[in-house]
Each structure stands twice: as C-alpha cells, then as structure tokens.
C-alpha distance (Angstrom), angle and dihedral (degrees) to the residues before:
residue distance angle dihedral
Q1 . . .
V2 3.78 . .
Q3 3.73 117.9 .
L4 3.82 130.6 176.9
V5 3.74 116.3 -169.0
E6 3.82 123.5 -170.1
S7 3.76 127.0 -158.7
G8 3.72 139.4 168.7
G9 3.76 105.2 63.6
G10 3.82 123.5 132.9
L11 3.79 145.0 119.3
V12 3.74 119.4 -49.1
Q13 3.84 133.7 166.7
P14 3.74 121.6 -110.9
G15 3.82 110.8 -79.1
G16 3.77 92.0 27.2
S17 3.76 131.7 117.3
L18 3.80 138.3 -119.6
R19 3.81 132.6 178.3
L20 3.77 120.1 -146.8
S21 3.74 123.4 -160.9
C22 3.74 131.3 -162.9
T23 3.82 119.1 -165.5
A24 3.83 117.5 -166.4
S25 3.79 131.9 -158.3
G26 3.78 127.1 -173.6
I27 3.75 97.1 29.1
S28 3.84 137.3 69.8
F29 3.78 109.8 -123.8
G30 3.78 95.2 -146.3
L31 3.86 90.7 67.4
Y32 3.77 96.4 52.6
V33 3.80 141.6 62.7
M34 3.84 103.4 -113.6
G35 3.64 122.1 -159.4
W36 3.78 152.7 155.0
Y37 3.83 122.6 -124.9
R38 3.73 130.2 178.0
Q39 3.85 137.5 -154.6
A40 3.78 122.5 -158.9
P41 3.84 120.3 -163.2
G42 3.81 110.5 -75.7
K43 3.78 93.0 6.6
Q44 3.69 137.1 101.9
R45 3.81 122.0 -102.4
E46 3.78 109.6 -95.2
L47 3.77 137.6 -169.0
V48 3.84 116.7 -100.0
A49 3.74 102.8 174.7
K50 3.86 137.3 -26.9
M51 3.69 136.8 -172.8
T52 3.81 145.3 -169.4
T53 3.77 129.1 -174.2
S54 3.86 88.5 -83.5
N55 3.77 108.2 25.6
I56 3.76 142.4 45.9
A57 3.85 126.8 -168.3
Y58 3.76 132.1 -173.8
A59 3.85 134.5 -165.9
D60 3.84 109.3 -108.7
S61 3.77 90.0 -118.1
V62 3.84 94.1 63.8
K63 3.79 101.9 34.0
G64 3.82 111.7 127.0
R65 3.83 90.4 16.9
F66 3.81 107.9 58.4
T67 3.81 127.7 50.9
I68 3.79 127.0 -165.8
S69 3.73 119.5 -154.6
R70 3.78 140.0 172.5
D71 3.73 133.9 -136.6
M72 3.76 106.6 -162.1
A73 3.80 92.9 -176.2
K74 3.76 92.0 57.8
N75 3.84 96.4 33.3
A76 3.71 87.2 -126.4
I77 3.82 138.4 128.5
D78 3.81 125.2 -153.6
L79 3.74 135.0 -158.4
Q80 3.72 115.5 -154.3
M81 3.84 108.8 -160.5
N82 3.77 119.7 -165.8
S83 3.78 133.6 173.3
L84 3.79 90.2 25.1
K85 3.78 120.2 -158.5
P86 3.78 129.8 -159.0
E87 3.76 88.0 -112.4
D88 3.75 88.0 63.4
T89 3.80 88.1 70.7
A90 3.73 109.2 120.2
V91 3.76 146.4 104.8
Y92 3.74 108.5 -77.4
Y93 3.78 120.5 -145.3
C94 3.78 133.2 -162.3
N95 3.80 115.2 -138.1
A96 3.88 134.3 -169.3
N97 3.79 117.2 -178.0
Q98 3.70 145.4 168.3
L99 3.75 95.4 -174.9
W100 3.72 93.0 172.3
V101 3.85 87.9 69.5
G102 3.88 94.3 32.8
T103 3.86 97.8 -105.3
D104 3.76 117.5 140.9
Y105 3.74 127.1 162.8
W106 3.80 130.8 -173.6
G107 3.80 136.6 -167.6
R108 3.82 120.6 -139.1
G109 3.76 93.1 -107.7
T110 3.80 138.2 -118.4
Q111 3.79 125.0 -121.4
V112 3.71 120.5 -120.1
T113 3.80 117.1 -170.4
V114 3.80 121.0 -175.8
S115 3.79 109.9 -168.2
S116 3.81 141.4 131.4
C-alpha cells in the first residue's frame, strides 16, 4: 500500500521560512515524478515544484524562494520555503506519479499559513 505523509506545515510571519517533508512508503522515489502542489481556498490545485532523478521544475511564483530536494535514504522529499508571502497560504500536498502508466498518488496535505 502506497502512503505519502506530509509534515512541517504551520503558521509563519511574512518573510519567514518553513520546511515541509514528505515521507513515502510502498514506492521507490527514483521511479516516480515527485512533487509538491498547493491549493488555496477557492482556487484550483497548482504545481509548486517537481523533480525526477534528472530534472527539477518550479512554478514561476516560487522560483528563487523555494527549493525541492530528495533524501533517497529516507525515501523522502522536502520543500524548503523561504521569504514566504501571504499568497503562499494554502494546503500543500505531496505527489508521486507515473502518469505515463496511469499512477498518481497524493498525501493528505499540510496547512501553511503566512500571516502577521
């Protein structure tokens, strides 16, 4: 059974930092596209960052502020978020997919709130 479990969300002031972590069980990270998505109230879920063994991509809105990384030993991916803005407030979801074969897994999400 595949499980993705996010942690690290919380309340932070504008300009602050948070680090999210996603631990996976039941899959091997190296075979999947791993990513972070977010969904703000009243908005559609959007890509934040994704990575494979050879490529990393970021949404324009987070470039230069967020960094996605992988810990193969822990089967985990992290999202370091710096210079946070109120518009970064959302539920952040971890994703693992092999869309080319129809596989798509999601975590339950972790809330990030940026507010003074």
